[in-house]
N, C-alpha and C positions, 0 to 999 in steps of 0.2 A: 540609819533609819531616820526619815524626817520627823521632826519633833512638831506636832500639830496639836498638841494638848491644850495650850492656852492661845491658840491662834483662831481668829475668827474665820469661819468657813465662808468663802465668797459664793455669791450668788452665781456669777458666771453667765454665759450665754446658754439659752434654752437649747440651741443645736447641739452644743458640746455635751450639755447634761444628758440629752437624749441619746447620744452615741455612746456616752459612758455606761449609762443605764443598760442600754441594749447589749453592749459588749459584756458587761458584768453578769447580766442575766444568762446569756448564752454559756459562759464560762462556768458560772455556779451550777448550771443544769448539766453541762457536759462533763466537767471535771470535779465538781464538789467545791465547796466554799474554801476547805482547808488546802486543797491542792491548787486553787487559783490565786495567783500573785497579782498585786497591784500593777507590776510590770506588765504582765500579760494582758490585763484589762486596759492599760494605757495604750499598748501597742495595737490591739484589736480596735480600739475606739479612734486610733489616729490622733492621740494627743499625749502630751508628756505626762510622766508620772507625778510630777509636781502638780500639774492641773488636776489630777484625780485627788490628790491629797488636799489641795486647796478647796475644791468643791465639796468634798465629802469627809474630810477629816482622817478617816481610816477605813480599813476594810469591813469592819463591823458596821459602821454606818452606811457603808455602801450597799451591804446586803439588805439592811434595813429599808433603805431607799428603794431597792429593787422590789422587795415584797410589797412595800406601800404603793409602789407605781402599779403593780399588778392588781393589788386589792381595790385601788381606786377605780380601775376599769370594771371590776366585778361589781362595785357598788353602783357604778353608772348602769350597768345591766339590769340591776334590780329596780332601780328608779324608772328606768325605761319601761319595765314590765308593768309597774304600778301605774304609770301614766297611760299606757295602752289599754290595760284591762280593769283596773280598780277605781277609776274616777267616774266613768259613766257606764252603767250596765243595767240590764233588766233582771237578771238572775243571778245571785250572789255565787251559788254553787258553780255554775258554769264559768263566771268571771274568775274564780279562785283557780279552777282547773286550768283555764287558759293562761293565767298568769304563770303558774308552776310549769306548764309545758314550754312557755316561751323562755323561762329561766334556763330550763334544761337544754333547750335548742341553742340558745345562745352561749351557754357554757361549753357545750360539746363542740362549738365552732370557735371557742376562743383560745388563743395561745396564752393570753393573760391568766385565764382560770386555771389552766393545767399547770403554768409555770408556778402560779401562787400555791396550789395543793402540793407539788412535788417539793417546792422550796420549804414550806411550812413543815412537811412531813420530814424531810431529810435533814434540814438545818435548824430544827426547833431548839436545840441546846445553844445555838448561837444568836437566837433572837430573845429579847427581853420579854418578861411576862406581861408587861404594859402593853406590847404589841399585840398579843392575843386578846387581851381585855378590850383594847380599842377596836380591833377587828371584828369581834363578836358584837359589840355595841353598835358599830356603824352598819354592819350587815343586817341587823334586826331593826335599825331605826325607822326606816321607812315602813316597814310591816307594822311596827308598834304604833306608828302614827296613824295608819289606815284602820287598825283594829280599834284604836281609841275612838275614832270618828264613827265607825260602825257601830260601836257600843253606845254612843251618844245618840245615834239615829235609830237605835232599836233593831238594827240588822244582826247584831251579835250580843250575846250576854257575857260581857267580859268584866270580870272584877279586877284582873291584873293582866293588862294588855301585853307586858313583857313576857310573862309566862305563857300566855296564849300564842304569842308569836313563836317561842321556842317549841311548843307543842305542835303548831302548824308545820314549821320547818321539818321537825323530826318525822312527821307523819307524810311529808310529800317529797319535795326535791331532795332533801338530804337523805331520805330513804332510797331514792333512785340512785344517787351518787354512790351509796354504800353498797349497792348490790354487788355480789360477786359476779364477775364476768370472764368469759374465757377470751374473747376477742372483741375489741372495738366497745361500741356503745349498746345499750339494751334495744331489743326491737321495739319499734314505735308502739305497737299494740300493748306490749308488756309495760312499757313506761306509762302509757294512758291509763291502763288498768290500776296500776300502783297509785297513780296520782288521783284518780277519780275516787277510789276506795278510802284514800287518805283524807281527801277533802270531806267526804261524806262522814267519816268517823270524827273529824274535827268539828262539823256542824252539829253532829248529835251532842257533842259535849258543850259547845260554845253558841249553838243557835239560840234565838230568842225563846224564852219559856212561854209556853201556851197556858193561858189562865182558865181553869176549869169552870164551866158554865155554872153559875150559882143556882140555876133552876134545876139542876140534875139532882136527883136524890142521891144522898150519901149512903155508902155501904158500910 
């Protein structure tokens, strides 16, 4: 076995890296991490076994690179949704609904998203805890940033933007993704209903507080 423990991992060419990542992802998804060998990855990518070790160090690092590549695409998807719907809008409720629906549509059409979910679920034992912490933090970062801004602008009443982001995700697109389904994705109307009701519940909890008119008699 190649000894790469104390060896600096090469940057290498982006084309070779992309081929190695694509080959590893396909094999990890079809055969599983334990049954996929570096030899098989190298053969599928059209590179030498030495190149795989030089670029990624070992199979564990290769798995981490694969899931990080997929998670990066998912984060880009979230940032695109924020850019499209949460920067300029007239109605916050509608903007949040459209944002969630775009995330769901993008995820349903994304090989990266489904690869990430499958690999994280099946290969969790082979991934470091720090990866999950970074993934959670990165996934929420853009939403936390917007909720902080909305709080400063009086559009939301948020004491803890991070907790608000977790509540928002749980009530909306994560709830859709976690719905049991027999085949394929949920019906469009069912998805829209879940998202709409989730956003409204969120706004009931985090919407700006109305101040009682001081001229009204107290009871």
